[in-house]
N, CA, C and O atoms as a Tinker XYZ file with bonds, in Angstrom:
   476  protein
     1  N    -14.628000    3.009000 -157.941000    73     2
     2  CA   -14.872000    3.729000 -159.141000    64     1     3
     3  C    -14.798000    5.425000 -159.154000    63     2     4     5
     4  O    -15.712000    6.100000 -158.681000    81     3
     5  N    -13.641000    5.989000 -159.733000    73     3     6
     6  CA   -13.511000    7.226000 -159.399000    64     5     7
     7  C    -14.475000    8.247000 -160.081000    63     6     8     9
     8  O    -14.809000    7.892000 -161.212000    81     7
     9  N    -14.875000    9.149000 -159.759000    73     7    10
    10  CA   -15.957000   10.205000 -159.844000    64     9    11
    11  C    -15.003000   11.370000 -161.263000    63    10    12    13
    12  O    -13.858000   11.824000 -161.265000    81    11
    13  N    -15.971000   11.469000 -162.134000    73    11    14
    14  CA   -15.302000   12.406000 -163.125000    64    13    15
    15  C    -15.232000   13.892000 -162.062000    63    14    16    17
    16  O    -15.765000   14.174000 -160.989000    81    15
    17  N    -14.206000   14.687000 -163.073000    73    15    18
    18  CA   -14.150000   15.965000 -162.273000    64    17    19
    19  C    -15.473000   16.599000 -162.501000    63    18    20    21
    20  O    -16.095000   16.347000 -163.534000    81    19
    21  N    -15.995000   17.500000 -161.493000    73    19    22
    22  CA   -17.189000   18.121000 -161.514000    64    21    23
    23  C    -16.635000   19.386000 -162.196000    63    22    24    25
    24  O    -15.668000   19.922000 -161.656000    81    23
    25  N    -17.214000   20.005000 -163.491000    73    23    26
    26  CA   -17.229000   21.150000 -163.950000    64    25    27
    27  C    -17.171000   22.349000 -163.017000    63    26    28    29
    28  O    -17.726000   22.046000 -161.960000    81    27
    29  N    -16.665000   23.720000 -163.003000    73    27    30
    30  CA   -17.125000   24.975000 -162.496000    64    29    31
    31  C    -18.279000   25.189000 -162.870000    63    30    32    33
    32  O    -18.795000   24.927000 -163.956000    81    31
    33  N    -18.851000   25.833000 -161.669000    73    31    34
    34  CA   -20.481000   25.920000 -161.750000    64    33    35
    35  C    -20.692000   27.124000 -162.830000    63    34    36    37
    36  O    -21.398000   27.272000 -163.827000    81    35
    37  N    -19.645000   27.976000 -162.076000    73    35    38
    38  CA   -19.514000   29.639000 -162.731000    64    37    39
    39  C    -18.413000   30.155000 -162.481000    63    38    40    41
    40  O    -17.755000   30.015000 -161.450000    81    39
    41  N    -18.086000   30.954000 -163.680000    73    39    42
    42  CA   -16.758000   31.674000 -163.514000    64    41    43
    43  C    -16.891000   33.029000 -163.781000    63    42    44    45
    44  O    -17.987000   33.451000 -164.151000    81    43
    45  N    -15.470000   34.147000 -163.586000    73    43    46
    46  CA   -16.027000   35.157000 -163.662000    64    45    47
    47  C    -14.940000   35.340000 -165.166000    63    46    48    49
    48  O    -14.171000   34.490000 -165.616000    81    47
    49  N    -15.210000   36.750000 -165.703000    73    47    50
    50  CA   -13.982000   37.225000 -166.321000    64    49    51
    51  C    -12.888000   37.764000 -165.704000    63    50    52    53
    52  O    -12.847000   37.745000 -164.474000    81    51
    53  N    -11.922000   38.279000 -166.386000    73    51    54
    54  CA   -11.111000   39.214000 -165.315000    64    53    55
    55  C    -11.871000   40.466000 -165.054000    63    54    56    57
    56  O    -11.957000   40.953000 -163.926000    81    55
    57  N    -12.478000   41.034000 -166.225000    73    55    58
    58  CA   -13.193000   42.559000 -166.112000    64    57    59
    59  C    -14.255000   42.049000 -164.810000    63    58    60    61
    60  O    -14.123000   42.565000 -163.700000    81    59
    61  N    -15.110000   41.191000 -165.018000    73    59    62
    62  CA   -16.117000   40.756000 -163.760000    64    61    63
    63  C    -15.581000   40.559000 -162.496000    63    62    64    65
    64  O    -16.284000   40.917000 -161.551000    81    63
    65  N    -14.320000   39.992000 -162.225000    73    63    66
    66  CA   -13.529000   39.467000 -160.800000    64    65    67
    67  C    -13.326000   41.044000 -160.681000    63    66    68    69
    68  O    -14.260000   41.608000 -160.110000    81    67
    69  N    -12.400000   41.770000 -161.063000    73    67    70
    70  CA   -11.861000   43.155000 -160.671000    64    69    71
    71  C    -13.374000   44.006000 -160.371000    63    70    72    73
    72  O    -13.279000   44.750000 -159.396000    81    71
    73  N    -14.611000   44.015000 -160.983000    73    71    74
    74  CA   -15.382000   44.733000 -160.695000    64    73    75
    75  C    -15.928000   44.482000 -159.655000    63    74    76    77
    76  O    -15.931000   45.332000 -158.765000    81    75
    77  N    -16.718000   42.888000 -159.426000    73    75    78
    78  CA   -16.930000   42.610000 -158.261000    64    77    79
    79  C    -16.071000   42.943000 -157.099000    63    78    80    81
    80  O    -16.609000   43.550000 -156.172000    81    79
    81  N    -14.784000   42.627000 -157.009000    73    79    82
    82  CA   -13.650000   43.026000 -155.807000    64    81    83
    83  C    -14.318000   44.109000 -155.397000    63    82    84    85
    84  O    -15.070000   44.214000 -154.429000    81    83
    85  N    -13.958000   45.015000 -156.294000    73    83    86
    86  CA   -14.040000   47.237000 -155.950000    64    85    87
    87  C    -15.437000   47.171000 -155.379000    63    86    88    89
    88  O    -15.642000   47.963000 -154.458000    81    87
    89  N    -16.751000   46.147000 -155.848000    73    87    90
    90  CA   -17.696000   46.663000 -155.372000    64    89    91
    91  C    -18.058000   45.801000 -154.025000    63    90    92    93
    92  O    -19.044000   46.059000 -153.335000    81    91
    93  N    -17.169000   44.786000 -153.751000    73    91    94
    94  CA   -17.590000   44.345000 -152.386000    64    93    95
    95  C    -16.477000   44.995000 -151.619000    63    94    96    97
    96  O    -16.619000   45.049000 -150.397000    81    95
    97  N    -15.648000   45.377000 -152.026000    73    95    98
    98  CA   -14.856000   46.353000 -150.920000    64    97    99
    99  C    -15.336000   48.023000 -150.501000    63    98   100   101
   100  O    -14.806000   48.776000 -149.685000    81    99
   101  N    -16.213000   48.196000 -151.154000    73    99   102
   102  CA   -17.109000   49.612000 -151.094000    64   101   103
   103  C    -18.145000   49.223000 -150.480000    63   102   104   105
   104  O    -18.479000   49.962000 -149.554000    81   103
   105  N    -19.121000   47.841000 -150.756000    73   103   106
   106  CA   -19.858000   47.387000 -149.564000    64   105   107
   107  C    -19.642000   46.749000 -148.313000    63   106   108   109
   108  O    -20.461000   46.729000 -147.394000    81   107
   109  N    -18.433000   46.192000 -148.306000    73   107   110
   110  CA   -17.921000   45.462000 -147.283000    64   109   111
   111  C    -18.681000   44.005000 -147.217000    63   110   112   113
   112  O    -18.681000   43.318000 -146.195000    81   111
   113  N    -19.222000   43.688000 -148.242000    73   111   114
   114  CA   -19.845000   42.142000 -148.697000    64   113   115
   115  C    -18.717000   41.293000 -148.524000    63   114   116   117
   116  O    -17.558000   41.690000 -148.637000    81   115
   117  N    -19.118000   39.887000 -148.196000    73   115   118
   118  CA   -18.069000   38.845000 -148.575000    64   117   119
   119  C    -18.164000   37.666000 -149.518000    63   118   120   121
   120  O    -17.235000   36.905000 -149.789000    81   119
   121  N    -19.311000   37.611000 -149.952000    73   119   122
   122  CA   -19.397000   37.116000 -151.343000    64   121   123
   123  C    -20.780000   37.775000 -152.466000    63   122   124   125
   124  O    -21.749000   38.460000 -152.138000    81   123
   125  N    -20.399000   37.259000 -153.816000    73   123   126
   126  CA   -21.192000   37.462000 -154.912000    64   125   127
   127  C    -22.126000   36.397000 -154.556000    63   126   128   129
   128  O    -21.789000   35.245000 -154.283000    81   127
   129  N    -23.612000   36.958000 -154.579000    73   127   130
   130  CA   -24.735000   35.618000 -155.001000    64   129   131
   131  C    -25.182000   36.000000 -156.500000    63   130   132   133
   132  O    -25.362000   37.068000 -157.085000    81   131
   133  N    -25.268000   34.786000 -156.816000    73   131   134
   134  CA   -26.144000   34.626000 -158.526000    64   133   135
   135  C    -27.337000   33.985000 -158.063000    63   134   136   137
   136  O    -27.494000   33.485000 -156.949000    81   135
   137  N    -28.217000   34.038000 -159.053000    73   135   138
   138  CA   -29.268000   33.071000 -158.981000    64   137   139
   139  C    -30.138000   33.383000 -160.233000    63   138   140   141
   140  O    -29.729000   34.060000 -161.176000    81   139
   141  N    -31.287000   32.867000 -160.161000    73   139   142
   142  CA   -32.198000   32.967000 -161.355000    64   141   143
   143  C    -33.639000   33.324000 -160.521000    63   142   144   145
   144  O    -33.787000   33.176000 -159.308000    81   143
   145  N    -34.662000   33.831000 -161.471000    73   143   146
   146  CA   -35.971000   33.935000 -160.567000    64   145   147
   147  C    -36.994000   33.990000 -161.879000    63   146   148   149
   148  O    -36.649000   34.345000 -163.006000    81   147
   149  N    -38.053000   33.648000 -161.569000    73   147   150
   150  CA   -38.968000   33.232000 -162.652000    64   149   151
   151  C    -39.606000   35.031000 -162.859000    63   150   152   153
   152  O    -39.827000   35.863000 -161.979000    81   151
   153  N    -39.716000   35.114000 -163.941000    73   151   154
   154  CA   -40.071000   36.673000 -163.783000    64   153   155
   155  C    -39.715000   36.975000 -165.442000    63   154   156   157
   156  O    -38.967000   36.291000 -166.141000    81   155
   157  N    -40.367000   38.034000 -165.802000    73   155   158
   158  CA   -40.133000   38.966000 -167.592000    64   157   159
   159  C    -40.484000   37.954000 -168.649000    63   158   160   161
   160  O    -40.589000   36.746000 -168.434000    81   159
   161  N    -40.626000   38.442000 -169.600000    73   159   162
   162  CA   -41.173000   37.878000 -171.017000    64   161   163
   163  C    -40.974000   36.780000 -171.386000    63   162   164   165
   164  O    -41.862000   36.044000 -171.815000    81   163
   165  N    -39.504000   36.404000 -171.262000    73   163   166
   166  CA   -39.092000   34.931000 -171.638000    64   165   167
   167  C    -38.839000   34.351000 -170.615000    63   166   168   169
   168  O    -37.934000   33.532000 -170.771000    81   167
   169  N    -39.275000   34.411000 -169.522000    73   167   170
   170  CA   -39.512000   33.320000 -168.471000    64   169   171
   171  C    -38.946000   33.382000 -167.130000    63   170   172   173
   172  O    -39.556000   33.175000 -166.081000    81   171
   173  N    -37.263000   33.800000 -167.320000    73   171   174
   174  CA   -36.495000   33.588000 -166.014000    64   173   175
   175  C    -35.935000   35.117000 -166.076000    63   174   176   177
   176  O    -36.298000   35.917000 -166.938000    81   175
   177  N    -34.988000   35.417000 -165.029000    73   175   178
   178  CA   -34.488000   36.669000 -164.795000    64   177   179
   179  C    -33.236000   35.985000 -163.991000    63   178   180   181
   180  O    -33.307000   35.103000 -163.135000    81   179
   181  N    -31.885000   36.738000 -164.585000    73   179   182
   182  CA   -30.569000   36.328000 -163.711000    64   181   183
   183  C    -30.481000   37.314000 -162.598000    63   182   184   185
   184  O    -30.725000   38.469000 -162.947000    81   183
   185  N    -30.146000   37.107000 -161.152000    73   183   186
   186  CA   -30.398000   38.100000 -160.342000    64   185   187
   187  C    -28.905000   37.808000 -159.200000    63   186   188   189
   188  O    -28.372000   36.736000 -158.915000    81   187
   189  N    -28.556000   39.206000 -158.746000    73   187   190
   190  CA   -27.024000   38.981000 -158.815000    64   189   191
   191  C    -27.557000   39.695000 -157.213000    63   190   192   193
   192  O    -28.608000   40.323000 -157.093000    81   191
   193  N    -26.381000   39.377000 -155.848000    73   191   194
   194  CA   -26.457000   40.340000 -154.825000    64   193   195
   195  C    -25.187000   39.937000 -153.806000    63   194   196   197
   196  O    -24.656000   38.831000 -153.901000    81   195
   197  N    -24.819000   40.771000 -152.980000    73   195   198
   198  CA   -23.496000   40.430000 -152.204000    64   197   199
   199  C    -24.034000   40.494000 -150.655000    63   198   200   201
   200  O    -24.639000   41.397000 -150.077000    81   199
   201  N    -23.685000   39.477000 -150.288000    73   199   202
   202  CA   -24.146000   38.867000 -149.372000    64   201   203
   203  C    -22.857000   38.289000 -148.060000    63   202   204   205
   204  O    -21.755000   37.773000 -148.243000    81   203
   205  N    -23.485000   38.599000 -146.931000    73   203   206
   206  CA   -22.220000   38.337000 -145.916000    64   205   207
   207  C    -21.981000   36.968000 -145.679000    63   206   208   209
   208  O    -20.829000   36.763000 -145.297000    81   207
   209  N    -22.902000   35.658000 -145.807000    73   207   210
   210  CA   -22.623000   34.397000 -145.447000    64   209   211
   211  C    -23.351000   33.546000 -146.599000    63   210   212   213
   212  O    -24.319000   34.074000 -147.148000    81   211
   213  N    -22.963000   32.314000 -146.983000    73   211   214
   214  CA   -23.762000   31.444000 -147.630000    64   213   215
   215  C    -25.292000   30.712000 -146.864000    63   214   216   217
   216  O    -25.311000   30.617000 -145.637000    81   215
   217  N    -26.192000   30.356000 -147.473000    73   215   218
   218  CA   -27.154000   29.967000 -146.925000    64   217   219
   219  C    -26.853000   27.998000 -146.734000    63   218   220   221
   220  O    -25.925000   27.522000 -147.389000    81   219
   221  N    -27.346000   27.448000 -146.206000    73   219   222
   222  CA   -26.922000   26.305000 -145.565000    64   221   223
   223  C    -26.921000   25.243000 -147.098000    63   222   224   225
   224  O    -26.130000   24.318000 -147.280000    81   223
   225  N    -28.053000   25.691000 -148.101000    73   223   226
   226  CA   -27.833000   24.781000 -149.409000    64   225   227
   227  C    -27.400000   25.230000 -150.551000    63   226   228   229
   228  O    -27.732000   24.788000 -151.651000    81   227
   229  N    -26.271000   26.563000 -150.234000    73   227   230
   230  CA   -25.904000   27.189000 -151.613000    64   229   231
   231  C    -24.717000   26.351000 -151.972000    63   230   232   233
   232  O    -24.222000   25.489000 -151.247000    81   231
   233  N    -24.357000   26.658000 -153.039000    73   231   234
   234  CA   -22.883000   26.111000 -153.421000    64   233   235
   235  C    -21.662000   27.055000 -153.514000    63   234   236   237
   236  O    -21.842000   27.924000 -154.368000    81   235
   237  N    -21.074000   27.094000 -153.201000    73   235   238
   238  CA   -19.691000   28.202000 -153.368000    64   237   239
   239  C    -18.593000   27.868000 -153.807000    63   238   240   241
   240  O    -17.966000   26.829000 -153.599000    81   239
   241  N    -18.215000   29.172000 -154.724000    73   239   242
   242  CA   -17.170000   28.534000 -155.470000    64   241   243
   243  C    -16.184000   29.745000 -155.444000    63   242   244   245
   244  O    -16.670000   30.875000 -155.380000    81   243
   245  N    -14.972000   29.598000 -155.484000    73   243   246
   246  CA   -14.152000   30.918000 -155.942000    64   245   247
   247  C    -13.485000   30.758000 -156.921000    63   246   248   249
   248  O    -12.852000   29.719000 -157.110000    81   247
   249  N    -13.495000   31.799000 -157.775000    73   247   250
   250  CA   -12.654000   32.357000 -159.305000    64   249   251
   251  C    -12.179000   33.377000 -159.000000    63   250   252   253
   252  O    -12.775000   34.262000 -158.386000    81   251
   253  N    -10.781000   33.429000 -159.461000    73   251   254
   254  CA   -10.096000   35.036000 -159.740000    64   253   255
   255  C    -10.465000   35.887000 -158.201000    63   254   256   257
   256  O    -11.010000   36.988000 -158.117000    81   255
   257  N    -10.028000   35.081000 -157.144000    73   255   258
   258  CA    -9.935000   36.023000 -155.828000    64   257   259
   259  C    -11.635000   36.149000 -155.519000    63   258   260   261
   260  O    -11.780000   36.870000 -154.532000    81   259
   261  N    -12.682000   35.771000 -155.943000    73   259   262
   262  CA   -13.701000   36.242000 -155.884000    64   261   263
   263  C    -14.742000   35.078000 -155.142000    63   262   264   265
   264  O    -14.929000   34.048000 -155.789000    81   263
   265  N    -15.402000   35.209000 -153.846000    73   263   266
   266  CA   -16.285000   34.045000 -153.444000    64   265   267
   267  C    -17.297000   34.188000 -154.328000    63   266   268   269
   268  O    -17.429000   35.350000 -154.712000    81   267
   269  N    -18.106000   33.357000 -154.811000    73   267   270
   270  CA   -19.336000   33.415000 -155.875000    64   269   271
   271  C    -20.262000   32.266000 -154.757000    63   270   272   273
   272  O    -19.850000   31.168000 -154.383000    81   271
   273  N    -21.374000   32.804000 -154.453000    73   271   274
   274  CA   -22.368000   31.835000 -153.959000    64   273   275
   275  C    -23.491000   31.454000 -155.130000    63   274   276   277
   276  O    -23.893000   32.238000 -155.990000    81   275
   277  N    -23.763000   30.536000 -155.019000    73   275   278
   278  CA   -24.966000   30.034000 -156.089000    64   277   279
   279  C    -26.299000   29.245000 -155.310000    63   278   280   281
   280  O    -26.252000   28.374000 -154.440000    81   279
   281  N    -27.426000   29.847000 -155.920000    73   279   282
   282  CA   -28.446000   29.649000 -154.693000    64   281   283
   283  C    -28.743000   28.309000 -155.441000    63   282   284   285
   284  O    -28.651000   28.166000 -156.660000    81   283
   285  N    -29.117000   27.334000 -154.529000    73   283   286
   286  CA   -29.226000   25.908000 -154.659000    64   285   287
   287  C    -30.369000   25.765000 -155.839000    63   286   288   289
   288  O    -30.328000   24.976000 -156.783000    81   287
   289  N    -31.082000   26.434000 -155.637000    73   287   290
   290  CA   -32.415000   26.329000 -156.859000    64   289   291
   291  C    -31.792000   26.869000 -158.173000    63   290   292   293
   292  O    -32.541000   26.707000 -159.137000    81   291
   293  N    -30.883000   27.330000 -158.390000    73   291   294
   294  CA   -30.304000   28.063000 -159.443000    64   293   295
   295  C    -29.074000   27.406000 -160.371000    63   294   296   297
   296  O    -28.636000   27.692000 -161.485000    81   295
   297  N    -28.713000   26.344000 -159.336000    73   295   298
   298  CA   -27.300000   25.460000 -159.829000    64   297   299
   299  C    -27.521000   25.248000 -161.516000    63   298   300   301
   300  O    -27.021000   25.870000 -162.453000    81   299
   301  N    -28.665000   23.888000 -161.494000    73   299   302
   302  CA   -28.876000   23.602000 -163.017000    64   301   303
   303  C    -29.055000   24.358000 -164.149000    63   302   304   305
   304  O    -28.745000   24.099000 -165.312000    81   303
   305  N    -29.659000   25.444000 -163.617000    73   303   306
   306  CA   -29.676000   26.613000 -164.786000    64   305   307
   307  C    -28.247000   27.270000 -165.023000    63   306   308   309
   308  O    -28.133000   27.710000 -166.166000    81   307
   309  N    -27.347000   27.407000 -164.371000    73   307   310
   310  CA   -26.855000   28.229000 -164.276000    64   309   311
   311  C    -25.132000   27.269000 -164.650000    63   310   312   313
   312  O    -24.145000   27.842000 -165.112000    81   311
   313  N    -25.178000   26.051000 -164.367000    73   311   314
   314  CA   -24.164000   25.156000 -164.592000    64   313   315
   315  C    -23.651000   25.698000 -165.891000    63   314   316   317
   316  O    -24.322000   25.919000 -166.899000    81   315
   317  N    -21.962000   25.937000 -165.670000    73   315   318
   318  CA   -21.162000   26.583000 -166.963000    64   317   319
   319  C    -21.295000   27.694000 -167.294000    63   318   320   321
   320  O    -20.982000   27.940000 -168.459000    81   319
   321  N    -21.844000   28.910000 -166.370000    73   319   322
   322  CA   -22.341000   30.010000 -167.045000    64   321   323
   323  C    -20.891000   30.866000 -166.678000    63   322   324   325
   324  O    -20.231000   30.719000 -165.650000    81   323
   325  N    -20.608000   31.740000 -167.740000    73   323   326
   326  CA   -19.576000   32.739000 -167.399000    64   325   327
   327  C    -20.057000   34.244000 -167.225000    63   326   328   329
   328  O    -20.852000   34.562000 -168.109000    81   327
   329  N    -19.845000   35.006000 -166.531000    73   327   330
   330  CA   -20.104000   36.260000 -165.501000    64   329   331
   331  C    -19.051000   37.111000 -166.351000    63   330   332   333
   332  O    -17.849000   36.924000 -166.160000    81   331
   333  N    -19.518000   38.088000 -167.332000    73   331   334
   334  CA   -18.601000   39.143000 -167.385000    64   333   335
   335  C    -18.843000   40.721000 -166.989000    63   334   336   337
   336  O    -19.821000   40.862000 -166.255000    81   335
   337  N    -18.238000   41.785000 -167.284000    73   335   338
   338  CA   -18.637000   42.905000 -167.027000    64   337   339
   339  C    -18.363000   44.031000 -168.129000    63   338   340   341
   340  O    -17.294000   44.588000 -168.379000    81   339
   341  N    -19.413000   44.186000 -168.626000    73   339   342
   342  CA   -19.302000   44.764000 -169.928000    64   341   343
   343  C    -19.588000   46.428000 -169.714000    63   342   344   345
   344  O    -20.428000   46.920000 -168.960000    81   343
   345  N    -18.469000   47.274000 -170.763000    73   343   346
   346  CA   -18.522000   48.658000 -170.563000    64   345   347
   347  C    -18.797000   49.013000 -171.730000    63   346   348   349
   348  O    -18.120000   48.351000 -172.517000    81   347
   349  N    -19.537000   49.821000 -172.300000    73   347   350
   350  CA   -19.960000   50.581000 -173.719000    64   349   351
   351  C    -20.235000   52.004000 -173.388000    63   350   352   353
   352  O    -20.195000   52.404000 -172.224000    81   351
   353  N    -20.501000   52.738000 -174.354000    73   351   354
   354  CA   -20.338000   54.359000 -174.447000    64   353   355
   355  C    -21.851000   54.772000 -173.519000    63   354   356   357
   356  O    -22.098000   55.847000 -172.971000    81   355
   357  N    -22.574000   53.731000 -173.563000    73   355   358
   358  CA   -24.042000   53.909000 -172.990000    64   357   359
   359  C    -24.275000   52.943000 -171.632000    63   358   360   361
   360  O    -25.238000   53.075000 -170.877000    81   359
   361  N    -23.492000   52.214000 -171.512000    73   359   362
   362  CA   -23.618000   51.517000 -170.136000    64   361   363
   363  C    -22.540000   50.630000 -169.507000    63   362   364   365
   364  O    -21.621000   50.253000 -170.233000    81   363
   365  N    -22.569000   50.299000 -168.340000    73   363   366
   366  CA   -21.812000   49.139000 -167.552000    64   365   367
   367  C    -22.792000   48.252000 -167.006000    63   366   368   369
   368  O    -23.722000   48.657000 -166.309000    81   367
   369  N    -22.584000   46.904000 -167.340000    73   367   370
   370  CA   -23.418000   46.008000 -166.689000    64   369   371
   371  C    -22.527000   44.224000 -166.508000    63   370   372   373
   372  O    -21.509000   43.869000 -167.103000    81   371
   373  N    -22.983000   43.773000 -165.950000    73   371   374
   374  CA   -22.671000   42.326000 -165.558000    64   373   375
   375  C    -23.537000   41.684000 -166.648000    63   374   376   377
   376  O    -24.714000   42.012000 -166.798000    81   375
   377  N    -22.868000   40.671000 -167.478000    73   375   378
   378  CA   -23.392000   39.842000 -168.591000    64   377   379
   379  C    -23.530000   38.280000 -168.445000    63   378   380   381
   380  O    -22.444000   37.755000 -168.691000    81   379
   381  N    -24.313000   37.547000 -168.189000    73   379   382
   382  CA   -24.025000   36.187000 -168.236000    64   381   383
   383  C    -24.000000   35.385000 -169.855000    63   382   384   385
   384  O    -24.812000   35.622000 -170.751000    81   383
   385  N    -23.106000   34.619000 -169.916000    73   383   386
   386  CA   -23.171000   33.838000 -171.206000    64   385   387
   387  C    -23.518000   32.367000 -170.477000    63   386   388   389
   388  O    -22.842000   31.917000 -169.552000    81   387
   389  N    -24.534000   31.785000 -170.975000    73   387   390
   390  CA   -25.258000   30.987000 -169.962000    64   389   391
   391  C    -25.268000   29.507000 -171.225000    63   390   392   393
   392  O    -26.208000   29.493000 -172.019000    81   391
   393  N    -24.287000   28.455000 -171.304000    73   391   394
   394  CA   -25.095000   27.555000 -172.165000    64   393   395
   395  C    -26.236000   26.689000 -172.211000    63   394   396   397
   396  O    -26.502000   25.958000 -173.165000    81   395
   397  N    -26.895000   26.789000 -171.173000    73   395   398
   398  CA   -28.228000   26.374000 -170.466000    64   397   399
   399  C    -29.309000   27.510000 -171.305000    63   398   400   401
   400  O    -30.268000   26.995000 -171.880000    81   399
   401  N    -29.186000   28.746000 -171.361000    73   399   402
   402  CA   -29.995000   29.747000 -171.850000    64   401   403
   403  C    -30.276000   29.664000 -173.593000    63   402   404   405
   404  O    -29.426000   29.807000 -174.472000    81   403
   405  N    -31.667000   29.401000 -173.755000    73   403   406
   406  CA   -31.982000   28.940000 -175.405000    64   405   407
   407  C    -32.775000   29.852000 -176.075000    63   406   408   409
   408  O    -33.145000   29.582000 -177.218000    81   407
   409  N    -33.296000   31.540000 -175.215000    73   407   410
   410  CA   -33.483000   32.150000 -175.858000    64   409   411
   411  C    -33.572000   33.312000 -174.803000    63   410   412   413
   412  O    -33.247000   32.987000 -173.662000    81   411
   413  N    -34.093000   35.058000 -175.070000    73   411   414
   414  CA   -33.832000   35.895000 -174.487000    64   413   415
   415  C    -34.870000   36.932000 -175.272000    63   414   416   417
   416  O    -35.002000   36.995000 -176.495000    81   415
   417  N    -35.679000   37.845000 -174.137000    73   415   418
   418  CA   -36.023000   38.684000 -174.967000    64   417   419
   419  C    -35.597000   39.426000 -175.610000    63   418   420   421
   420  O    -34.380000   39.478000 -175.784000    81   419
   421  N    -36.664000   40.482000 -176.344000    73   419   422
   422  CA   -35.717000   41.832000 -177.017000    64   421   423
   423  C    -35.117000   42.703000 -176.497000    63   422   424   425
   424  O    -34.216000   43.190000 -177.180000    81   423
   425  N    -35.324000   43.238000 -175.191000    73   423   426
   426  CA   -34.496000   44.115000 -173.922000    64   425   427
   427  C    -33.645000   43.729000 -173.819000    63   426   428   429
   428  O    -32.619000   44.407000 -173.771000    81   427
   429  N    -33.683000   42.009000 -173.710000    73   427   430
   430  CA   -32.365000   42.073000 -173.135000    64   429   431
   431  C    -32.110000   41.469000 -171.356000    63   430   432   433
   432  O    -31.058000   41.237000 -170.760000    81   431
   433  N    -33.533000   41.361000 -170.904000    73   431   434
   434  CA   -33.623000   41.475000 -169.353000    64   433   435
   435  C    -34.153000   40.420000 -169.040000    63   434   436   437
   436  O    -34.105000   40.184000 -167.833000    81   435
   437  N    -34.800000   39.452000 -169.853000    73   435   438
   438  CA   -35.267000   38.345000 -169.239000    64   437   439
   439  C    -34.931000   37.128000 -170.359000    63   438   440   441
   440  O    -34.973000   37.373000 -171.564000    81   439
   441  N    -34.568000   35.695000 -169.801000    73   439   442
   442  CA   -34.190000   34.423000 -170.774000    64   441   443
   443  C    -34.998000   33.203000 -170.606000    63   442   444   445
   444  O    -35.572000   32.810000 -169.591000    81   443
   445  N    -34.953000   32.782000 -171.535000    73   443   446
   446  CA   -35.348000   31.012000 -171.216000    64   445   447
   447  C    -34.176000   30.200000 -170.893000    63   446   448   449
   448  O    -33.075000   30.355000 -171.420000    81   447
   449  N    -34.387000   29.553000 -170.233000    73   447   450
   450  CA   -33.162000   28.777000 -169.522000    64   449   451
   451  C    -33.743000   27.424000 -169.199000    63   450   452   453
   452  O    -34.822000   27.323000 -168.615000    81   451
   453  N    -33.099000   26.488000 -169.540000    73   451   454
   454  CA   -33.300000   24.909000 -169.293000    64   453   455
   455  C    -32.632000   24.100000 -168.486000    63   454   456   457
   456  O    -31.483000   24.136000 -168.926000    81   455
   457  N    -32.657000   23.332000 -167.494000    73   455   458
   458  CA   -32.074000   22.834000 -166.579000    64   457   459
   459  C    -30.876000   22.076000 -167.229000    63   458   460   461
   460  O    -31.150000   21.243000 -168.092000    81   459
   461  N    -29.668000   22.274000 -166.917000    73   459   462
   462  CA   -28.490000   21.597000 -167.418000    64   461   463
   463  C    -28.553000   20.051000 -167.411000    63   462   464   465
   464  O    -28.270000   19.686000 -166.270000    81   463
   465  N    -28.780000   19.105000 -168.129000    73   463   466
   466  CA   -28.592000   17.534000 -168.199000    64   465   467
   467  C    -27.361000   16.922000 -167.425000    63   466   468   469
   468  O    -26.237000   17.087000 -167.899000    81   467
   469  N    -27.477000   16.451000 -166.634000    73   467   470
   470  CA   -26.923000   15.946000 -165.582000    64   469   471
   471  C    -26.677000   14.535000 -165.626000    63   470   472   473
   472  O    -27.571000   13.792000 -165.220000    81   471
   473  N    -25.565000   14.029000 -166.071000    73   471   474
   474  CA   -25.166000   12.368000 -166.546000    64   473   475
   475  C    -24.528000   11.643000 -165.749000    63   474   476
   476  O    -24.242000   10.487000 -166.060000    81   475
């Protein structure tokens, strides 16, 4: 029996990919690492970092020429997420569009995320 294709775990918009490439070249890092942690008034926060190597349990995804490492504990929370880089007159920041996010606090810094249903 053939396995169904696995959906892309995390993708980047063109703007996010370009910004990550720029930052990674400045820092000399090899991967963008994304995950979630408990915190904030809504329960969870997105976290991003730049790392040299992936951990043994991490998922490695390549999108638009950027190596993305997804923390193994965050896979079901981030499945299907799109990371964008938003620039306005007041700020520049990375923004997650996550189909598993059910709520966010008023300041937008913390979110409520339910794990993706895997069938």
